[in-house]
Structure formats: structure tokens, C-alpha cells
C-alpha positions in Angstrom: 22.8 -16.7 -0.8 19.6 -18.7 -0.7 17.4 -18.2 2.4 17.0 -21.0 4.9 13.4 -22.4 4.4 11.1 -21.3 7.2 8.4 -23.8 6.4 9.4 -27.4 6.9 7.8 -30.6 5.6 5.8 -32.4 8.3 7.2 -35.6 9.8 5.4 -38.9 9.4 4.5 -38.7 13.1 2.9 -35.3 12.5 0.9 -36.4 9.5 -0.4 -39.4 11.6 -1.3 -37.0 14.5 -3.1 -34.6 12.2 -5.1 -37.4 10.6 -6.0 -38.8 14.1 -7.1 -35.3 15.1 -9.6 -35.3 12.3 -10.8 -38.8 13.1 -9.2 -40.3 10.0 -7.6 -43.8 9.9 -4.4 -44.0 7.8 -1.4 -46.2 7.8 2.3 -45.3 7.9 2.4 -46.0 4.2 -0.5 -43.5 3.7 1.3 -41.0 5.8 4.4 -41.3 3.7 2.3 -40.7 0.6 0.7 -37.6 2.0 4.0 -36.3 3.2 5.3 -36.4 -0.3 2.3 -34.7 -1.7 2.6 -31.9 0.9 6.3 -31.4 0.1 5.5 -30.3 -3.4 3.1 -27.6 -2.2 5.5 -26.4 0.5 7.8 -25.2 -2.2 5.3 -22.4 -2.7 5.7 -21.3 0.9 9.5 -21.1 0.4 8.9 -18.9 -2.6 6.5 -16.7 -0.5 9.4 -16.1 1.9 11.4 -14.7 -1.0 8.8 -12.2 -2.1 8.6 -8.7 -0.6 5.3 -8.1 1.2 3.4 -4.8 0.6 3.2 -2.6 3.8 0.8 0.1 4.8 2.6 3.5 4.5 4.4 5.2 7.3 4.6 8.9 6.2 5.5 10.9 9.2 8.6 10.8 11.5 8.2 9.8 15.1 10.2 8.7 18.1 9.6 5.5 20.1 8.3 7.5 23.0 8.2 6.1 26.6 6.0 4.4 29.1 4.8 7.2 31.4 5.7 6.8 35.1 2.9 6.9 37.8 3.2 10.6 38.4 2.4 11.2 34.7 -0.3 8.5 34.7 -2.4 8.8 37.9 -5.4 6.9 36.4 -3.4 4.3 34.5 -5.0 5.7 31.4 -1.9 5.7 29.2 0.0 2.7 27.9 2.6 4.7 26.0 3.3 8.3 25.2 4.8 9.3 21.8 4.3 12.4 19.8 3.8 12.1 16.0 3.1 15.4 14.3 1.1 15.4 11.1 0.8 17.7 8.1 1.3 21.4 8.6 -2.3 22.2 7.8 -5.7 20.5 7.8 -9.0 20.2 9.6 -7.3 18.6 12.7 -4.5 21.1 12.9 -3.7 21.8 16.6 -5.7 18.8 17.8 -4.0 16.3 20.1 -5.3 12.8 19.4 -4.9 9.6 21.5 -5.1 6.2 19.9 -6.6 3.2 21.6 -3.7 0.7 22.0 -5.2 -1.8 19.6 -4.3 0.5 16.7 -1.0 0.0 14.9 1.3 3.0 15.1 4.6 2.2 13.5 7.7 2.2 15.7 5.7 2.7 18.9 5.0 -0.3 21.2 1.5 -1.8 21.2 0.2 -4.1 23.9 -3.6 -4.2 23.4 -4.0 -4.4 27.2 -2.5 -8.0 27.1 0.7 -9.5 28.6 0.8 -11.9 25.7 1.5 -9.0 23.3 3.9 -7.1 25.4 7.0 -6.1 23.5 5.4 -5.9 20.1 6.3 -2.9 17.9 4.1 -2.5 14.8 5.8 -1.8 11.4 2.8 -0.1 9.8 0.4 2.8 10.5 -3.3 1.9 10.5 -5.3 3.7 7.9 -7.0 5.9 10.5 -3.5 6.9 11.8 -2.5 8.1 8.3 -5.7 10.0 7.8 -5.4 11.8 11.2 -1.8 12.8 10.4 -2.7 13.9 6.8 -5.4 16.1 8.3 -2.9 17.9 10.5 -3.5 16.1 13.8 -0.9 15.3 16.4 -0.9 11.9 17.9 0.1 12.0 21.5 0.2 8.4 22.5 -1.5 5.1 23.0 -4.4 5.0 25.6 -4.6 1.9 27.7 -7.4 -0.6 27.0 -8.6 -3.8 28.6 -7.2 -7.2 27.9 -7.6 -7.8 24.2 -10.6 -5.4 24.4 -12.8 -8.1 25.9 -14.1 -6.2 29.0 -16.7 -3.4 29.2 -15.2 -2.3 32.5 -11.7 -1.2 33.1 -10.3 -3.9 35.4 -8.5 -6.4 33.1 -5.9 -4.0 31.6 -2.5 -5.8 32.1 -0.8 -2.5 33.0 -3.2 -1.9 35.8 -6.9 -1.1 36.3 -7.9 2.2 34.8 -9.5 4.5 37.4 -12.5 6.8 37.0 -11.5 10.4 37.6 -15.0 11.3 38.6 -15.1 8.6 41.3 -11.8 7.0 42.3 -12.0 3.2 42.8 -14.8 2.9 40.2 -14.7 1.7 36.6 -14.5 4.3 33.8 -15.9 1.7 31.4 -14.1 -0.2 28.7 -12.6 -1.5 26.6 -11.5 1.9 25.4 -11.0 2.9 29.0 -7.9 5.1 28.6 -9.3 6.8 25.6 -12.2 8.1 27.6 -10.0 9.2 30.6 -7.3 11.1 28.6 -10.0 13.1 26.8 -11.7 13.8 30.1 -8.5 15.0 31.7 -7.6 17.2 28.7 -4.4 15.3 27.9 -6.0 14.7 24.5 -8.6 16.7 22.6 -10.0 13.7 21.0 -9.3 9.9 20.9 -10.1 6.9 18.9 -11.8 4.0 20.6 -13.0 0.6 19.4 -16.4 -0.9 19.8 -17.5 -4.5 19.5 -20.1 -4.6 22.3 -20.2 -0.9 23.3 -16.5 -0.2 24.0 -16.6 3.4 22.6 -19.9 4.3 24.2 -19.4 2.7 27.6 -16.2 4.5 28.6 -17.4 7.7 27.0 -20.6 7.4 29.1 -18.9 6.8 32.4 -16.2 9.3 31.7 -18.9 11.9 30.9 -17.8 12.7 27.3 -19.2 12.1 23.8 -18.5 8.8 22.0 -19.7 7.7 18.6 -19.9 4.2 17.2 -20.1 4.7 13.5 -22.1 2.6 11.1 -20.4 -0.7 10.7 -17.8 -0.3 7.9 -17.9 3.5 7.7 -14.4 3.8 9.2 -11.8 1.4 7.9 -10.5 -1.1 10.5 -7.3 -1.7 8.6 -4.3 -2.1 10.9 -6.3 -2.5 14.0 -6.4 -5.6 16.2 -9.9 -7.2 15.6 -12.2 -9.3 17.7 -15.0 -10.3 15.2 -15.2 -8.9 11.8 -19.0 -8.4 11.8 -18.8 -6.6 15.2 -15.6 -4.6 14.8 -16.0 -0.8 14.8 -13.6 2.1 15.5 -14.7 5.7 16.1 -14.2 9.1 17.8 -14.4 10.2 21.4 -14.2 13.9 22.5 -15.5 16.5 24.9 -17.7 18.1 22.2 -20.0 17.0 19.4 -18.1 19.3 17.0 -14.8 17.5 17.8 -16.5 14.1 17.3 -17.8 15.2 14.0 -14.4 16.6 12.9 -12.6 13.4 13.7 -15.2 11.3 12.0 -15.1 13.5 8.9 -11.4 12.7 8.6 -11.4 9.0 9.2 -14.6 7.9 7.4 -14.7 6.4 4.0 -13.4 3.3 2.2 -9.7 2.5 1.9 -9.9 -0.6 -0.3 -8.3 -2.8 2.3 -11.0 -3.6 4.8 -13.7 -6.3 4.0 -16.0 -4.7 6.5 -16.5 -1.8 4.0 -19.3 -2.8 1.6 -21.2 0.0 -0.1 -19.7 2.6 2.3 -21.3 6.0 2.1 -20.0 9.2 3.8 -21.8 12.4 4.7 -20.9 16.0 5.8 -20.7 15.4 9.6 -19.2 18.7 10.6 -22.0 20.7 8.9 -24.6 18.6 10.7 -23.6 19.7 14.2 -25.5 23.0 14.2 -28.6 22.1 12.2 -30.8 21.9 15.3 -33.6 19.5 16.1 -36.6 21.5 14.8 -39.0 19.1 13.2 -37.0 16.0 14.3 -38.9 13.0 15.5 -37.3 11.0 18.3 -38.5 7.5 19.4 -37.8 6.7 23.0 -37.4 2.9 23.2 -39.3 1.5 26.2 -37.3 -1.7 26.3 -34.1 0.3 26.8 -35.2 1.1 30.4 -36.1 -0.9 33.4 -33.6 -3.7 33.0 -33.0 -5.9 36.1 -29.6 -4.1 36.5 -31.0 -0.6 35.8 -30.6 2.3 38.3 -33.6 4.5 38.7 -31.4 7.6 38.6 -30.2 6.6 35.1 -33.7 5.9 33.8 -35.2 9.1 35.2 -32.3 11.3 34.0 -32.4 9.9 30.5 -36.2 10.3 30.2 -36.0 13.9 31.4 -33.1 14.6 29.0 -35.0 13.3 26.0 -38.0 15.5 26.8 -35.7 18.6 26.5 -35.7 18.0 22.8 -39.2 19.4 22.7 -37.8 22.8 23.6 -35.9 22.6 20.3 -39.0 21.9 18.2 -38.7 18.1 18.1 -41.4 15.5 18.7 -40.7 12.9 21.3 -42.7 9.7 21.5 -42.3 6.5 23.5 -42.2 3.5 21.3 -41.8 -0.3 21.8 -39.3 -2.5 20.1 -39.7 -5.9 22.0 -36.9 -7.5 20.0 -34.4 -5.1 21.6 -34.4 -7.4 24.6 -33.2 -10.2 22.4 -30.3 -8.2 21.1 -27.8 -9.3 23.8 -28.6 -12.9 23.1 -28.1 -12.5 19.4 -24.8 -10.6 20.1 -23.6 -13.4 22.4 -24.3 -16.0 19.7 -22.0 -14.0 17.3 -19.4 -12.8 19.7 -18.5 -16.0 21.6 -17.9 -18.2 18.6 -16.8 -15.4 16.3 -14.2 -14.1 18.7 -12.9 -17.6 19.4 -12.5 -18.3 15.7 -10.9 -15.0 14.7 -9.2 -13.5 17.8 -7.9 -16.7 19.3 -7.8 -19.7 16.9 -7.2 -17.3 14.0 -4.5 -15.5 15.9 -6.3 -12.2 15.4 -6.9 -12.2 11.7 -8.0 -15.7 10.6 -8.4 -16.3 6.8 -11.1 -16.2 4.1 -11.3 -12.5 3.6 -9.6 -10.1 1.2 -7.8 -7.1 2.6 -4.7 -6.1 4.5 -3.3 -8.6 7.1 -0.8 -7.3 9.7 1.6 -10.2 9.5 4.0 -9.0 12.1 1.1 -8.6 14.5 -0.1 -12.2 13.7 3.4 -13.6 14.4 3.8 -11.7 17.7 0.4 -12.4 19.0 0.4 -16.1 18.0 3.7 -16.7 19.8 2.5 -14.8 22.8 -0.9 -16.3 23.6 -0.1 -19.9 22.4 3.0 -20.1 24.6 1.3 -18.5 27.6 -2.5 -19.2 27.5 -2.7 -19.1 31.3 -1.9 -15.4 31.0 -5.1 -14.6 29.2 -7.7 -12.6 31.2 -10.6 -14.4 32.9 -13.1 -12.9 30.4 -11.0 -14.1 27.4 -10.6 -17.6 28.9 -14.3 -17.9 29.5 -15.2 -16.8 26.0 -12.5 -19.1 24.4 -13.6 -22.2 26.3 -17.3 -21.6 25.6 -16.6 -20.8 22.0 -14.6 -24.0 21.5 -17.3 -26.1 23.3 -20.0 -24.6 21.0 -17.9 -25.3 17.9 -17.1 -28.9 18.9 -20.7 -29.8 19.9 -22.9 -27.7 17.7 -20.6 -27.1 14.6 -21.3 -23.4 14.3 -25.1 -23.6 13.8 -25.8 -21.2 16.7 -23.3 -18.6 15.3 -25.0 -19.0 11.9 -28.5 -18.6 13.4 -27.4 -15.6 15.4 -26.1 -13.9 12.2 -29.4 -14.6 10.5 -31.3 -13.2 13.4 -29.1 -10.1 13.5 -30.5 -9.1 10.1 -34.1 -9.5 11.5 -33.1 -7.4 14.5 -31.6 -4.7 12.1 -34.9 -4.7 10.1 -36.9 -4.3 13.4 -34.9 -1.2 14.3 -35.1 0.0 10.7 -38.9 -0.2 10.8 -39.0 2.3 13.7 -36.3 4.4 12.1 -38.5 4.7 9.0 -40.8 6.7 11.2 -38.3 8.4 13.6 -35.1 10.2 12.8 -33.3 8.8 15.8 -34.0 6.3 18.6 -33.1 7.1 22.3 -32.4 5.1 25.4 -29.9 5.0 28.3 -26.3 4.2 27.1 -25.6 2.1 30.2 -28.4 1.0 32.5 -26.5 1.6 35.7 -24.1 4.1 37.3 -20.4 3.3 37.3 -19.6 0.2 39.3 -16.8 -0.5 41.7 -13.5 -1.8 40.4 -13.1 -5.4 41.8 -10.9 -6.1 44.8 -7.6 -7.9 44.1 -8.9 -11.0 45.9 -12.4 -11.1 44.3 -13.8 -14.3 42.8 -13.6 -15.1 39.2 -17.4 -14.7 39.0 -17.2 -11.1 40.5 -14.3 -10.2 38.1 -16.2 -11.3 35.0 -19.5 -9.8 36.1 -17.9 -6.3 36.5 -16.5 -6.7 33.0 -19.6 -7.7 31.2 -22.7 -6.7 33.2 -23.5 -3.4 31.3 -23.9 -4.4 27.7 -27.7 -4.7 27.4 -28.3 -1.5 25.4 -25.0 -1.1 23.6 -24.2 -4.5 22.1 -27.3 -4.9 20.0 -26.2 -2.1 17.7 -22.8 -3.7 17.2 -24.7 -6.8 15.8 -26.9 -4.6 13.6 -24.3 -2.0 12.6 -26.5 1.1 13.3 -24.6 4.3 14.3 -25.0 5.1 17.9 -23.6 8.0 20.1 -23.6 8.5 23.8 -24.3 12.0 24.9 -23.6 13.1 28.5 -26.9 14.1 30.1 -26.6 14.1 33.8 -24.8 12.8 36.9 -25.8 10.9 40.0 -23.6 9.8 43.0 -20.6 11.4 41.1 -21.2 9.1 38.1 -22.0 10.5 34.7 -25.1 9.3 32.9 -25.3 8.9 29.1 -28.2 9.3 26.6 -27.7 7.0 23.6 -29.0 8.2 20.2 -29.3 5.6 17.4 -29.7 6.4 13.7 -30.1 4.7 10.3 -27.2 2.9 8.8 -24.9 5.4 7.0 -26.9 8.3 8.4 -24.4 9.1 11.1 -25.0 12.8 10.3 -28.5 12.8 11.7 -27.2 11.2 15.0 -24.6 14.0 15.2 -27.2 16.6 14.4 -29.4 15.4 17.3 -26.4 15.2 19.6 -25.3 18.7 18.6 -28.8 20.1 19.3 -28.9 18.5 22.7 -25.5 19.8 23.5 -26.7 23.3 22.7 -29.2 23.1 25.5 -26.4 23.1 28.1 -28.0 20.3 30.1 -24.6 18.8 30.9 -21.3 20.7 30.5 -18.2 18.6 29.8 -15.2 20.0 31.6 -11.8 18.5 32.1 -11.0 16.8 35.4 
């Protein structure tokens, strides 16, 4: 029996409306002509419906799992619990791994922190999921993240604000909020987070664990809900550098399905952990300190922590990179219009790139947000409206200029990295901030979500690897030292982090 066509020919009224939307002047007779021309091409869409679509593999059995009740989820860190056991042997054997809930895990609900995606169940496993399971890891569930990942705090998660176990009532950072917390509490040994403006490093910092944003394109993003292709990263979070390295070793490398992966080069990350810092040169970036929002306790703790590298035989110098202060402006120019075009108008995936498209996710998300745009978070609404304004009035020139400037920013960091093995600065300028009150203003809500990006977001725009290393605590809030390396030299960042960890300056323990 023939299938009922799912793509219909536009009506005359629709053709006229589309033309008017583009500022064209056509007659009804013109519209009838265009309608006929379109009908011929629409036959191809009918044929596409008949063809079987290739799917990413689902290799390991799993149960749908369940939404944990409050007594199992005291910090709102979990969206869903579901155990998926991987291979019987491998480098991750015995490790419990949590996934950020923007990562597709077939047969298990995925919400991405958003009411507009509630009820969606993926039909594929993301590449990173298959790699974890092939390596013997056990996936233990989906960690809650903020609304469509557009929040560096932990307040906009549709299933409830994610609380900081170190300091109840305070943010644990985002958007990979739950990933940081379930690692901190010991419910997972390691987790995957996502990072477009700092969303691995920020929750790892305020949770007091390790979090590594890999070089852009090192880890395939296939099967993961995106925000902006040139900013999208996914990477490991754990309580030790060795676990970060072990997870990165498993998930890194090209998969042939992700356009972000151009000239991808992998290294031996696990063997880098214990190499020490003797002879290493570390450049402490002056502009990473003393922001208007900086806490003195953070600046002083990070400066003291970096000096401890000298005990390991490293050289520590203060250097100046003035353009670092322009990094957030360049990032804004990319993120606002880029996210509007891809994440919203493009229904998460857009067009004009070669790779794997999660079509069931496109369908579910498009139905959700386009039928209920009022349900979007205040951060997403703000970005969407500004992005549309910029597109209508400035036709993408500022996005283009920001992308051009991001290469100059990359070259500026590279000039310092030609002399130094890693750069150092605070991960977040301030201590963890209070979660907003239910009756707070929109301005307060958005500020709590986006006020901490100054040091993290530039490296999403440039693609350099960056890791947050816990180095102290003040007022019950963990403090993070961020180490930045050359692109595709994640191993040196891991080496420096492992050396610092060996000093025992800060001991990560479960809460």
C-alpha cells in the first residue's frame, strides 16, 4: 500500500504569503505558476519518505529506567536514572558514568532541561555513548542540565533548580549542573558535560571537581543537542585527573559524522597524568584576574595555587594578554546569532553541514518550542530576540566579524602558548552565587545565569583545551584554577593538572 504523502503542495495563499514575507510582489497568476513548479520538486520529498534512514547503532540492551523521586534526588541533579551495562572488559570497566541530558541515549527519555522537549525518547546512541559502553563503562543515567543548556548557573532547569551540595541554596554552576553534582556525591565516578561558554568547567569549579573542555572537535558531538557548531564541545568531569584522562582517552577521535572534526589529532592522555611539571613553563594571565565581579578570595587562592608549581620544578611567570578581555565580546557576537540560527530557527540542527542529523530529535523539538515559545527560559528568550533583531537589522555582519576576530584571538593566545606550556587563571572570577528567589525579577534571573563567563567563554570561541582544577575553598565555595593549552595538546593540560593534584593542595571527596 502506498504511503500517504507527508509533504503537501503549498496553497496559493501560502505562496503569496511567503512571497510577501520576502518583500516580493507577485500576482495570483504568478503564485499558481510557482505552485506548479514546486509540486514537481515535492515529489522528491515523497520519495524520501519511502527510503529507510540510516541510524546510529544501539549495541547494548537497556531498560527505560525511571525519574527518581525526591528522596533519591535531594539536589535535583538527576533527570533520569537508567542502567546500561557496556562490554565485559575495557579501560572503563567498573566505572559508573553519567550523561548530561543533552546526549542521546536510545530508549531513555531526554529533556535537555526544557519543558518543550519533555516526553522525547531518542532512537539512537550518541557516538560518545557507544564508545563509553564499548570501553566497559556502565551508564547510570541522565544528569539534569539547565534549559537548553543556555545558563551558566543552575536555576533554569525545568525539573527544578540544581542545588550545590557544598552550600545549599547556592548555584552549583551550569549548564552541566547535574553532571558536576552526581560526580561530587559519588553517584557516578565520572560524567560527560557540554561546554559552549564554560558549561563543563563552571559546574566542575563550583562543585569542586575536575572538568576538561577538550580542543574543539577532539570529541565527536554526534547525537548531542547543539547550540552553535563552532562553540559546541563535550568532555569529561570526574573527581580525579586520572579519571578525566581515562574518559577522554575513550571518547576522543573522529567518527566521520561530525563537521566540527577537522584534522582531529589524539594523544595518550592517561600516560600524561603522572609526567610531573619539572621544566614546565606556566604563564599566569594578568587579565584573568581583577574583573569587576571578581572575589579577592578567588584571585588570591588561584595566585597562591599557581605558585605551588615551582615546588615541582616549573617556572611560573605573570604575562599579559590584553585581548583576553575582548574574548567575551567576541563570544557574544558568535553565540547570540549563532544560537538563534541553529538552536532555534534551525530547530537544533539547521542545514548546510555534512554529518549525522538526529531527525526524531528535530521533529520533537520543533513541535515543542514552536507550539509553546512562551515556555522557553528567560535566557533563551533574551538570546532569541536579540539574535533575530541583529539578523533583521545587520544581516549577520557582526556574527561574521566576531568569527573573524575569534581567529585573531586564537592567534593571540597561541603567541603566548609558543613560549609557555600552559596558561593559568581563575576558572570563575567569583564564589558560587545564590540561587534566585522564585519572585525575583527577570533581570536578576538572567544575571545569575550569565554573570560568570568572563574567563571561560573565550576558549570556546578559540577552541583551546581548558581544564578546571580545584585549588581551594572560601565561604564553603570551591575555587577553580583553569589551565589552558595548545589546540590538540590536551595531554599537556592533563599533565599539568595531574602534577598539581599530586601536591595535595585540595582533596576532592564525596559529599
